[in-house]
DRENFIDO-633269 format. One record per residue (C-alpha): residue in three letters; x, y, z. Coordinates in Angstrom, 1 decimal. Each point is the difference from the previous one (the first is absolute). Layout:
<rs>
- type; px; py; pz
- ALA; X; Y; Z
...
</rs>
This chain:
<rs>
- type; px; py; pz
- MET; -16.6; -15.3; 16.0
- THR; 3.5; -1.3; -0.4
- SER; 3.0; 1.5; 1.8
- ASP; 1.4; 1.0; -3.3
- PHE; -3.1; 2.0; -0.8
- MET; -0.1; 1.6; 3.4
- ASN; 3.7; 1.1; -0.2
- ILE; -0.6; 1.6; -3.4
- PHE; -3.2; 1.6; 1.3
- LYS; 1.9; 1.5; 3.0
- LYS; 2.7; 1.5; -2.2
- PHE; -2.7; 1.4; -2.3
- LEU; -1.6; 1.7; 3.0
- GLN; 3.3; 1.8; 0.8
- TYR; -0.4; 2.1; -3.1
- TYR; -3.3; 1.5; 1.4
- ARG; 1.8; 1.4; 3.1
- PRO; 1.0; 3.4; -1.5
- TYR; -3.5; 0.5; -1.3
- ARG; -2.0; -1.2; 3.0
- PHE; -2.2; 3.2; 0.0
- LEU; -0.9; -0.5; -3.6
- PHE; -0.6; -3.7; 0.5
- TYR; -2.3; 0.5; 3.0
- ALA; -1.8; 2.9; -1.7
- ASP; -0.5; -2.3; -3.1
- ILE; -1.4; -2.7; 2.2
- PHE; -2.3; 2.4; 1.9
- CYS; -1.4; 1.3; -3.4
- ALA; -0.5; -3.6; -1.1
- LEU; -1.9; -0.6; 3.3
- VAL; -2.3; 3.0; -0.7
- VAL; -0.7; -1.1; -3.6
- SER; -0.9; -3.5; 1.3
- LEU; -2.3; 1.3; 2.7
- VAL; -1.8; 2.3; -2.4
- ASP; -0.6; -3.0; -2.4
- LEU; -1.2; -2.1; 2.9
- ALA; -2.3; 2.7; 1.3
- PHE; -2.1; 0.5; -3.1
- PRO; -2.0; -3.3; 0.1
- LEU; -0.6; 0.5; 3.8
- ILE; -1.3; 3.5; -0.6
- LEU; -2.2; -1.3; -2.8
- SER; -1.3; -2.8; 2.3
- TYR; -0.7; 2.5; 2.7
- LEU; -1.9; 2.4; -2.3
- SER; -2.0; -2.8; -1.6
- LYS; -1.2; -1.3; 3.4
- ASN; -0.4; 3.3; 1.9
- ILE; -0.4; 3.0; -2.3
- PHE; -1.3; -1.1; -3.4
- VAL; -3.0; -1.8; 1.6
- LYS; -1.3; 3.3; 1.5
- ASP; -2.1; 2.8; -1.6
- LYS; 1.2; 2.2; -2.8
- MET; 0.9; 3.1; 2.1
- VAL; 2.2; -2.0; 2.4
- ILE; 1.9; -1.5; -3.0
- LEU; 0.4; 3.4; -1.7
- ASN; 1.1; 1.7; 3.2
- SER; 2.6; -2.8; 0.7
- ILE; 1.4; -0.4; -3.4
- LEU; 1.8; 3.4; 0.0
- TYR; 2.0; -0.9; 3.2
- ILE; 0.6; -3.5; -1.3
- GLY; 1.2; 1.4; -3.4
- VAL; 2.3; 2.5; 1.6
- GLY; 1.4; -2.6; 2.4
- LEU; 0.7; -2.4; -2.8
- LEU; 1.6; 2.8; -2.1
- VAL; 2.4; 0.8; 2.9
- LEU; 0.9; -3.7; 0.2
- TYR; 0.8; -0.2; -3.7
- ILE; 2.0; 3.3; 0.0
- LEU; 2.0; -1.5; 2.9
- LYS; 0.4; -3.2; -2.1
- TYR; 1.2; 2.2; -3.0
- PHE; 2.8; 1.5; 2.0
- CYS; 1.0; -3.3; 1.5
- GLN; 0.1; -1.6; -3.5
- TYR; 2.1; 2.9; -1.3
- PHE; 2.5; -0.5; 2.8
- ILE; 0.2; -3.7; -0.6
- ALA; 0.4; 0.4; -3.8
- SER; 2.6; 2.8; 0.2
- TRP; 1.9; -0.1; 3.3
- GLY; -0.3; -3.7; 0.2
- HIS; 1.8; -0.3; -3.3
- ILE; 2.5; 2.6; 1.0
- MET; 0.8; -2.1; 3.0
- GLY; 0.6; -3.0; -2.2
- ALA; 2.2; 2.1; -2.4
- ARG; 2.1; 1.2; 2.9
- MET; 0.4; -3.6; 1.3
- GLU; 1.0; -1.1; -3.5
- ASN; 2.5; 2.9; -0.1
- ASN; 1.6; -1.2; 3.3
- MET; 0.1; -3.6; -1.2
- ARG; 1.6; 0.9; -3.2
- LYS; 2.6; 2.1; 1.9
- ASP; 0.7; -2.9; 2.3
- LEU; 0.4; -2.4; -2.9
- PHE; 2.2; 2.4; -2.1
- TYR; 2.2; 0.9; 3.0
- HIS; 0.4; -3.7; 0.8
- LEU; 0.9; -0.9; -3.6
- GLN; 2.7; 2.7; 0.2
- ARG; 1.5; -1.8; 3.1
- MET; 0.1; -3.4; -1.7
- SER; 3.4; -1.4; -0.9
- PHE; 1.2; -0.8; -3.5
- SER; -0.7; -3.7; 0.6
- TYR; -3.8; 0.8; 0.2
- TYR; 0.1; 1.6; -3.4
- ASP; 2.0; -2.8; -1.4
- GLU; -2.9; -2.3; 0.8
- ASN; -3.1; 2.2; -0.6
- ASN; -1.3; 1.8; -3.0
- THR; -0.9; 3.6; 0.2
- GLY; -3.2; -0.6; -2.0
- HIS; -1.4; -1.9; 3.0
- MET; 1.0; 2.9; 2.3
- MET; -1.8; 2.5; -2.3
- SER; -3.1; -2.2; 0.1
- ILE; -0.1; 0.2; 3.8
- LEU; 0.9; 3.7; 0.1
- VAL; -2.8; 1.0; -2.4
- SER; -2.9; -2.5; -0.5
- ASP; 0.2; -1.9; 3.3
- LEU; 0.1; 3.1; 2.2
- PHE; -2.9; 1.6; -1.9
- ASP; -2.1; -3.1; 0.8
- ILE; 1.2; 0.1; 3.6
- SER; -1.1; 3.7; 0.4
- GLU; -3.4; -0.8; -1.3
- LEU; -0.2; -2.8; 2.5
- ALA; 1.2; 2.3; 2.8
- HIS; -2.8; 2.4; -0.8
- HIS; -2.9; -2.2; -0.9
- GLY; 0.9; -3.0; 2.2
- PRO; -1.0; 1.3; 3.5
- GLU; -2.7; 2.2; -1.4
- ASN; -1.7; -2.8; -1.9
- VAL; 0.3; -2.6; 2.8
- PHE; -1.2; 2.5; 2.6
- ILE; -3.0; 1.2; -2.0
- SER; -0.9; -3.5; -1.0
- ALA; 0.3; -1.3; 3.6
- ILE; -2.2; 2.8; 1.4
- LYS; -2.7; -0.5; -2.7
- ILE; 0.0; -3.8; 0.3
- ILE; -0.1; 0.0; 3.8
- GLY; -2.4; 2.9; 0.2
- SER; -2.4; -1.4; -2.5
- PHE; 0.3; -3.5; 1.5
- VAL; -1.0; 1.3; 3.5
- VAL; -3.0; 1.9; -1.5
- LEU; -1.1; -3.1; -2.0
- ALA; 0.2; -2.1; 3.2
- PHE; -2.4; 2.4; 1.7
- ILE; -2.4; -0.3; -2.9
- ASN; 0.0; -3.8; -0.2
- THR; 2.6; -2.1; 1.8
- GLN; -0.8; -3.3; -1.7
- MET; 0.4; 1.5; -3.5
- THR; 3.2; 1.7; 1.0
- LEU; 1.5; -3.3; 1.3
- MET; -0.7; -1.6; -3.4
- LEU; 1.7; 3.0; -1.6
- PHE; 2.9; -0.4; 2.4
- ALA; 0.4; -3.7; -1.0
- VAL; 0.3; 0.9; -3.7
- THR; 2.4; 2.8; 0.8
- VAL; 2.3; -2.3; 2.0
- VAL; 0.2; -2.4; -3.0
- MET; 0.7; 3.1; -2.2
- ILE; 2.9; 1.1; 2.3
- VAL; 1.6; -3.5; 0.0
- PHE; -0.2; -0.2; -3.8
- SER; 1.5; 3.5; -0.3
- PHE; 2.9; -0.8; 2.3
- CYS; 0.9; -3.1; -2.0
- GLU; 0.0; 1.8; -3.3
- ASN; 2.0; 2.9; 1.5
- LYS; 2.8; -2.3; 0.9
- LYS; 0.2; -1.2; -3.6
- MET; -0.1; 3.6; -1.3
- GLN; 2.9; 1.0; 2.4
- ARG; 2.4; -2.5; -1.6
- ILE; -1.1; 0.9; -3.6
- PHE; 0.3; 3.8; 0.5
- PHE; 3.5; -0.4; 1.5
- ASP; 0.9; -2.0; -3.2
- ASN; -1.5; 2.9; -2.0
- ARG; 2.4; 2.4; 1.6
- LYS; 3.0; -2.2; -0.8
- LYS; -1.1; -0.3; -3.6
- MET; -0.5; 3.7; -0.3
- GLY; 3.5; 0.5; 1.2
- ASN; 1.3; -2.3; -2.7
- ILE; -1.8; 2.1; -2.6
- ASN; 1.6; 3.2; 1.4
- SER; 3.4; -1.7; 0.0
- SER; -0.4; -1.1; -3.7
- VAL; -1.1; 3.5; -1.1
- GLN; 2.8; 1.7; 1.9
- ASP; 2.7; -2.3; -1.4
- SER; -1.3; 0.4; -3.5
- LEU; -0.4; 3.7; 0.0
- LEU; 3.2; 0.8; 1.8
- GLY; 1.8; -2.2; -2.5
- ILE; -2.0; 1.2; -3.0
- ARG; 3.2; 1.1; -1.9
- VAL; 1.4; -3.5; 0.3
- VAL; -3.3; -1.5; -1.0
- LYS; -0.2; 2.0; -3.2
- SER; 3.6; -0.4; -0.8
- PHE; -0.4; -3.8; -0.1
- ALA; -3.5; 0.3; -1.6
- ASN; -1.3; -2.1; 2.9
- GLU; -3.4; 1.6; 0.5
- ASN; -1.6; -3.4; -0.5
- ILE; 2.0; -1.5; 2.8
- GLU; -1.0; 2.8; 2.3
- ARG; -3.7; -0.4; -1.0
- GLU; 0.2; -3.7; 0.8
- LYS; 1.5; 0.7; 3.4
- PHE; -2.6; 2.6; 0.7
- ASP; -2.8; -2.3; -1.2
- ARG; 1.2; -2.8; 2.4
- SER; -0.2; 2.3; 3.0
- ASN; -3.1; 1.7; -1.2
- ASN; -1.8; -3.3; -0.6
- ALA; 1.1; -1.4; 3.3
- TYR; -1.6; 3.1; 1.7
- ARG; -3.2; -0.4; -2.1
- ILE; -0.3; -3.7; 1.1
- SER; 0.5; 1.0; 3.6
- ARG; -2.6; 2.7; -0.3
- GLU; -2.4; -2.4; -1.7
- LYS; 0.4; -2.4; 3.0
- SER; -0.7; 2.8; 2.4
- TYR; -3.1; 1.1; -1.9
- LYS; -1.3; -3.6; 0.0
- VAL; 0.4; -0.1; 3.8
- MET; -1.6; 3.5; 0.2
- GLY; -2.8; -1.2; -2.2
- ARG; -0.8; -2.9; 2.4
- PHE; 0.3; 2.4; 2.9
- ILE; -2.4; 2.6; -1.4
- ALA; -2.4; -2.5; -1.5
- GLY; -0.1; -2.0; 3.2
- ASN; -0.7; 3.0; 2.1
- SER; -2.6; 1.2; -2.4
- PHE; -1.7; -3.4; 0.3
- PHE; -0.1; 0.3; 3.8
- GLU; -1.4; 3.5; -0.3
- GLY; -2.8; -1.4; -2.2
- LEU; -0.5; -2.8; 2.6
- LEU; -0.5; 2.7; 2.7
- TYR; -2.9; 1.4; -2.0
- VAL; -1.5; -3.4; -0.5
- VAL; 0.2; -0.7; 3.7
- ILE; -1.6; 3.4; 0.8
- LEU; -2.8; -0.5; -2.6
- ALA; -0.8; -3.5; 1.1
- THR; 0.2; 0.5; 3.8
- GLY; -1.7; 3.5; -0.3
- ALA; -3.0; -1.6; -1.7
- PHE; -0.1; -2.7; 2.7
- PHE; 0.1; 2.5; 2.9
- ILE; -2.6; 2.3; -1.6
- ALA; -2.3; -3.0; -0.5
- ASN; 0.2; -1.0; 3.7
- GLY; -0.3; 3.6; 1.1
- SER; 3.4; 0.5; 1.7
- LEU; 1.2; 2.6; -2.6
- THR; -1.8; 3.0; -1.5
- ILE; 0.3; 1.2; -3.6
- PRO; 1.5; 3.4; 1.1
- ASP; 2.6; -1.9; 2.1
- LEU; 0.8; -2.2; -3.0
- ALA; 0.5; 3.2; -2.1
- VAL; 2.4; 1.4; 2.6
- TYR; 1.7; -3.4; 0.2
- ALA; 0.6; 0.1; -3.8
- LEU; 1.5; 3.5; 0.3
- TYR; 2.4; -1.2; 2.6
- ILE; 0.9; -3.0; -2.1
- ASN; 1.2; 2.4; -2.6
- ILE; 2.1; 1.8; 2.6
- PHE; 1.3; -3.4; 1.2
- ILE; 0.9; -1.3; -3.5
- ASN; 1.5; 3.3; -1.3
- PRO; 3.1; -0.1; 2.3
- ILE; 0.4; -3.7; -0.9
- ASP; 0.2; 1.2; -3.7
- ILE; 2.6; 2.6; 1.1
- LEU; 2.1; -2.7; 1.7
- ILE; -0.2; -2.3; -3.0
- ASN; 1.2; 2.8; -2.3
- PHE; 2.6; 1.0; 2.6
- ALA; 1.4; -3.5; 0.0
- GLU; 2.0; 0.4; -3.2
- GLN; 1.3; 3.4; 1.2
- PHE; 1.0; -1.6; 3.3
- GLN; 1.8; -2.9; -1.7
- LYS; 1.9; 2.3; -2.3
- GLY; 1.0; 2.3; 2.8
- PHE; 0.9; -2.8; 2.4
- ALA; 2.1; -1.8; -2.6
- GLY; 1.8; 3.3; -0.9
- PHE; 0.6; 0.8; 3.7
- ARG; 1.4; -3.5; 0.6
- ARG; 2.5; 0.5; -2.9
- PHE; 0.8; 3.5; 1.4
- LEU; 0.7; -1.6; 3.4
- ASN; 2.1; -2.7; -1.6
- ILE; 2.4; 2.6; -1.3
- LEU; 0.0; 2.1; 3.2
- SER; 0.8; -3.2; 2.0
- MET; 3.3; -0.5; -2.0
- GLU; 2.9; 1.5; 1.8
- PRO; 2.9; 1.4; -2.0
- GLU; 3.1; -2.2; 0.3
- ILE; 2.3; 3.0; 0.4
- VAL; -0.8; 2.5; 2.7
- ASP; 1.9; 2.2; 2.5
- LYS; 1.2; -1.6; 3.2
- LYS; -1.6; 1.5; 3.1
- ASN; 3.3; 1.5; 1.0
- ALA; 1.1; 1.0; -3.5
- VAL; 2.0; 3.3; -0.2
- PRO; 0.4; 2.4; -2.9
- LEU; 3.1; -0.5; -2.2
- GLU; 1.7; 3.4; 0.2
- ASP; 3.3; 1.6; -1.2
- VAL; 0.5; -2.8; -2.5
- LYS; 3.6; -0.4; -1.2
- GLY; -0.7; -2.9; -2.3
- ASP; 2.0; -2.9; 1.3
- ILE; -1.9; -3.2; -1.0
- GLU; 0.7; -3.6; 1.0
- TYR; -1.8; -3.2; -1.1
- LYS; 0.9; -2.5; 2.8
- ASN; -0.6; -3.7; -0.7
- VAL; -3.2; 0.9; -1.9
- SER; -2.3; -2.8; -1.2
- PHE; -3.4; 0.5; -1.6
- SER; -2.8; -2.0; -1.5
- TYR; -3.4; 1.0; -1.3
- ASN; -2.9; -1.6; 1.9
- GLU; 2.4; -2.5; 1.5
- LYS; 0.4; -1.7; -3.4
- LYS; 3.1; 0.0; -2.2
- GLN; 2.9; 1.8; 1.7
- VAL; 1.1; 3.1; -2.0
- LEU; 2.9; 1.2; 2.1
- LYS; 2.3; -2.1; 2.3
- ASN; 2.6; 1.4; 2.4
- ILE; 0.6; 3.2; -1.8
- ASN; 2.7; 2.2; 1.5
- VAL; 0.7; 3.5; -1.5
- LYS; 1.4; 3.1; 1.6
- ILE; -0.4; 3.4; -1.7
- LYS; 1.8; 3.1; 1.3
- ALA; -1.7; 3.4; 0.0
- GLY; 0.3; 1.6; -3.4
- GLU; 1.0; -3.2; -1.8
- LYS; -1.6; -1.2; -3.2
- ILE; -0.6; -3.7; 0.0
- ALA; -1.4; -1.9; -3.0
- PHE; -1.8; -3.4; -0.2
- VAL; 0.1; -1.9; -3.2
- GLY; -1.1; -3.5; -1.0
- PRO; -2.8; -2.0; -1.7
- SER; -3.7; 0.8; 0.5
- GLY; -1.4; -1.6; 3.0
- GLY; 3.3; -0.1; 1.8
- GLY; -1.1; 2.2; 2.8
- LYS; 1.4; 3.5; -0.9
- THR; -3.3; 1.8; 0.3
- THR; -0.9; -2.0; 3.1
- ILE; 3.2; 1.3; 1.7
- CYS; -1.0; 3.5; -0.7
- SER; -3.7; -0.5; 1.0
- LEU; 1.2; -1.2; 3.5
- LEU; 1.8; 3.3; 0.7
- PRO; -3.2; 2.2; 0.2
- ARG; -1.8; -3.0; 1.5
- PHE; -2.4; -0.7; -2.9
- TYR; 0.6; -3.5; 1.3
- ASP; 1.7; -1.2; 3.2
- VAL; 2.9; -2.3; 0.1
- SER; -0.7; -3.7; 0.9
- SER; 3.2; 0.0; 2.1
- GLY; 3.0; 2.2; 0.5
- SER; -0.3; 3.8; 0.1
- VAL; 0.4; 3.1; -2.1
- MET; 1.7; 3.0; 1.7
- ILE; 0.2; 3.7; -0.8
- ASP; 2.6; 1.9; 2.0
- GLY; 0.2; -3.0; 2.4
- LYS; -3.7; 0.0; 0.7
- ASP; -2.2; -3.0; -0.9
- ILE; -2.6; 1.4; -2.4
- ARG; -2.7; -1.9; 1.9
- ASP; 0.7; 2.2; 3.0
- VAL; -0.8; 3.3; -1.8
- THR; -3.3; 1.4; -1.2
- LEU; -1.0; -0.9; -3.6
- GLU; -0.7; 3.6; -0.9
- SER; 3.4; 1.3; 1.1
- LEU; 1.7; -3.0; -1.7
- ARG; -1.7; 0.4; -3.3
- ASN; 0.4; 3.8; 0.0
- SER; 3.8; -0.7; 0.2
- ILE; 0.0; -2.1; -3.1
- GLY; -0.7; 1.3; -3.6
- ILE; -0.9; -2.6; -2.7
- VAL; 0.1; 0.4; -3.7
- GLN; -1.5; -3.0; -1.8
- GLN; -0.2; -1.3; -3.5
- ASP; -3.8; 0.1; 0.0
- VAL; -0.8; 3.6; 0.9
- TYR; -3.5; 0.6; 1.4
- LEU; -1.4; 3.5; -0.6
- PHE; -3.3; 0.9; 1.6
- SER; -2.8; 1.5; -2.0
- GLY; 0.5; 3.8; 0.4
- THR; 2.4; 2.7; -1.0
- LEU; 3.8; -0.2; -0.3
- LYS; 0.3; 2.3; 3.0
- GLU; -2.1; -2.3; 2.2
- ASN; 2.0; -3.0; -1.1
- ILE; 3.4; 1.6; 0.8
- ARG; -1.4; 1.3; 3.3
- TYR; -0.8; -3.6; 1.0
- GLY; 3.6; -0.2; 1.2
- LYS; -0.6; 2.8; 2.5
- PRO; -3.6; 0.9; 0.4
- GLU; 0.7; 3.3; 1.7
- ALA; 2.5; 1.2; -2.6
- SER; -0.2; 3.5; -1.5
- ASP; -0.3; 0.7; -3.7
- GLU; 3.7; 1.2; 0.0
- GLU; 1.1; -3.3; 1.6
- ILE; -1.9; -2.0; -2.6
- MET; 1.6; 2.0; -2.9
- LYS; 3.5; -0.5; 1.6
- ALA; -0.6; -3.7; 0.2
- ALA; -1.2; -0.1; -3.6
- LYS; 3.2; 1.8; -1.1
- GLU; 2.1; -2.4; 1.8
- ALA; -1.8; -2.9; -1.8
- ASN; 0.4; 1.8; -3.4
- ILE; -3.7; 0.1; -0.5
- HIS; -0.7; 3.8; 0.7
- ASP; 0.6; 1.2; -3.6
- TYR; -2.3; -2.6; -1.5
- ILE; -2.7; 0.9; 2.6
- MET; 0.3; 3.7; -0.8
- SER; -0.4; -0.8; -3.8
- LEU; -3.5; -1.3; 0.7
- ASP; -3.0; 2.3; -0.3
- ASN; -1.0; -0.4; 3.6
- GLY; 3.5; -0.5; 1.4
- TYR; -0.1; -1.7; 3.4
- ASP; -3.8; 0.0; 0.0
- THR; 0.0; -2.4; -3.0
- TYR; -2.3; -3.0; 0.6
- VAL; 2.0; -3.2; -0.5
- GLY; -2.8; -2.4; -0.5
- GLU; -0.6; -3.3; 1.8
- ARG; 3.3; -1.7; 0.9
- GLY; 1.8; 2.8; -2.0
- VAL; -1.0; -1.3; -3.4
- LYS; 0.6; 3.4; -1.6
- LEU; 3.8; -0.1; 0.8
- SER; 2.7; -2.1; -1.4
- GLY; 1.9; -2.6; 2.0
- GLY; 3.0; 2.3; 0.5
- GLN; -2.2; 3.0; 1.0
- LYS; -1.8; -2.1; 2.6
- GLN; 3.3; -1.2; 1.3
- ARG; 1.2; 3.5; 0.4
- ILE; -3.2; 1.0; 1.9
- SER; 0.7; -2.9; 2.4
- ILE; 3.6; 1.2; 0.4
- ALA; -1.3; 3.5; 0.7
- ARG; -2.2; -1.4; 2.8
- VAL; 3.1; -1.6; 1.6
- PHE; 2.0; 3.3; -0.3
- LEU; -2.9; 1.7; 1.7
- GLU; -0.1; -2.6; 2.8
- ASN; 3.8; 0.2; 0.4
- PRO; 0.6; -3.2; 1.8
- PRO; 3.4; -1.2; 1.3
- ILE; -0.4; -3.5; -1.5
- LEU; -0.9; -0.7; -3.6
- ILE; -1.2; -3.1; -1.8
- LEU; 0.2; -0.1; -3.8
- ASP; -1.9; -3.1; -1.1
- GLU; 0.8; -0.5; -3.7
- ALA; -0.9; 3.6; -0.5
- THR; 1.3; 0.2; -3.6
- SER; -0.5; -3.5; -1.3
- ALA; -3.2; 0.8; -1.9
- LEU; 1.3; 3.1; -1.8
- ASP; 1.7; 0.6; -3.3
- ASN; 3.7; 0.8; -0.1
- GLU; -0.5; 3.7; -0.4
- SER; -2.5; 0.2; 2.9
- GLU; 2.2; -2.3; 2.1
- SER; 3.0; 2.3; -0.5
- PHE; -2.0; 3.1; 0.9
- ILE; -1.6; -1.6; 3.1
- GLN; 3.3; -1.6; 1.1
- LYS; 1.4; 3.5; 0.5
- SER; -3.0; 0.9; 2.1
- LEU; 0.4; -3.1; 2.1
- GLU; 3.7; 0.6; 0.5
- LYS; -0.9; 3.5; 1.3
- LEU; -2.7; -1.5; 2.2
- ALA; 2.4; -2.6; 1.4
- LYS; 2.6; 2.5; 1.0
- ASN; 0.8; 0.0; 3.7
- ARG; -2.7; -2.7; 0.6
- THR; 0.3; -3.7; 0.9
- THR; -1.2; -1.6; -3.3
- ILE; -1.1; -3.5; -0.8
- VAL; -0.3; -0.7; -3.7
- ILE; -1.7; -3.0; -1.7
- ALA; 1.1; 0.0; -3.7
- HIS; -0.2; -2.2; -3.0
- ARG; 1.9; 2.5; -2.1
- LEU; 3.4; -0.4; 1.4
- SER; 1.3; 3.2; -1.6
- THR; -1.9; 1.9; 2.7
- ILE; 1.9; -1.4; 2.9
- ARG; 3.7; 0.1; -1.1
- ASN; 0.7; 2.7; 2.6
- ALA; -1.7; -1.9; 2.9
- ASP; 2.1; -0.4; 3.1
- GLU; -0.9; -3.6; 0.1
- ILE; -1.9; -2.3; -2.3
- ILE; -1.7; -3.1; 1.5
- VAL; -1.0; -2.9; -2.3
- ILE; -2.9; -1.9; 1.4
- ASP; -2.1; -2.9; -1.2
- GLY; -2.5; -2.4; 1.6
- GLU; 2.8; -1.7; 2.0
- GLY; 1.3; 3.2; 1.6
- ILE; 2.9; 2.4; -0.6
- LYS; 2.4; -1.4; -2.7
- GLU; 2.5; 2.8; -0.5
- ARG; 0.7; 3.5; 1.4
- GLY; 2.5; 2.7; -0.8
- SER; 0.5; 3.0; -2.2
- HIS; -0.7; 0.0; -3.8
- SER; 3.7; -0.5; -0.9
- GLU; 0.5; -2.7; 2.6
- LEU; -2.9; -2.0; -1.1
- LEU; 1.0; 0.2; -3.6
- GLN; 3.4; -1.3; 0.8
- LYS; -1.5; -2.9; 1.9
- GLY; -1.7; -1.1; -3.2
- GLY; -2.9; -1.4; 1.9
- LEU; -3.8; 0.5; -0.2
- TYR; 0.2; 3.8; -0.2
- ALA; 2.5; -0.1; -2.8
- TYR; -2.3; -2.5; -1.8
- TYR; -2.9; 2.4; 0.3
- TYR; 2.1; 3.0; -1.1
- ASN; 1.3; -1.9; -3.1
- MET; -3.6; -0.8; -0.9
- GLN; -0.9; 3.7; 0.0
- PHE; 3.2; 1.4; -1.4
- GLU; 1.3; -2.7; -2.4
- GLY; 3.0; 1.2; -1.9
- LEU; 1.0; 2.7; 2.5
- ASP; 3.1; -0.1; 2.0
- ILE; -1.1; -1.7; 3.3
- ARG; 3.0; 1.5; 1.9
- LYS; -1.5; 3.5; -0.2
</rs>
């Protein structure tokens, strides 16, 4: 075994620890089942040599006790089989539950950079299909291996006692069979891991297409989506075909060796009977034990596919768990408390994945309660600046301070609880309106939720619905308009009541009427809070305390609305583009 395999195996065993009693009980039951199966040919051999050769009365008097004894054995086997089939599977399901919890909790910890690089379709594939295969392996793996080992070793010992020379020939064929199986298994391992990756690609393709179904249909691009799906689906089919070819060689090869075992037994059995070293009854018992010897080999052959699927899935599972989130709390991080809202970006530089630099030596001071706006071309770094404040990403150099404290020195939870964010692309969870608003403060009462909705000017609309706050919004809030979804997100932030607010192009996707209506809600929300605004619609930031114009080269201009218009620079250029014909001195 390679060190990689052993490391994975050790980590797999850790998930058995909470269920050690069930595991040992399952193995004990497997032992009983194996011993009962091994005992029957021995009992039959004993009866044929010592009881069935005697007179009628002895046979009749003995058979009752023998029958009762065998019945007790098979009743015991029944209960053991029941435990294996029920509680053994329950153990596997509980292990799957723990693994899924570990994976989901770990994904929740991962930083934005991880989701920038990985598709959620692949994650869903691991969370669902991979972990199901792992749970099946967790249950059937030890049980199948243990039962098979007991039967193979037990039957081999008995066979050796019957005829050592025949058994040695049997052993030679079995060794060749094991070597063949080991070589084929290594090939299957690679292919089944590839199966898992291809399955993840299918999930990714389906997820992208179905989540974007409205865009697909609006462009009448169903054929393009079918082609994309067909590519990933066919790649998975080809990978599966390769795996089945290897499986075919594996199963057919082992079946050939099983047949070879019978040929060896028949040929050598005839030879030893002819020279008088083996009796016909012994050959009959030998044949019975050959069936017991071969049956677990069949089980292991069938188990091979299950093992490879489970092993490949568990390796993918571990690959994710081994990735550490880039952004975590320091060991000595302290909660951010009594936040006033003073913010400072001090010599901040940032680049994604150490590639193209997005920000360079940015210096911005924002006093508590001020409203600062960032404007500029797309890709200039406006959203990045805001993403650095709640530590969605960490600065490459420099520091970001809140109330004089470096945000890397405070706990992530307290930092993010101090910052409310209203974005252009509002995400609503599948559920009711009440549940979506309460997301801003999970412990909020119904009265607090209604108050927040009133502040966001969405309460009257909600009350006009048949089910009011219990109205189901549909996946991603598809039953609501853009303006309604935006007001739900504003209500969330009202409920959270943070001292710092980020408005990331919160009205840029709305019509003029919705924008005007929501702008009033945002102004109410921003009152007495330190507010950072990213805006393309410059009409929304005229009353900002400071407007900062930023592009890919850094900060170009800064000042109030009127000051920047008088400069006649980049801000005035953008303003004239949006309000051509209006008096730019206003």
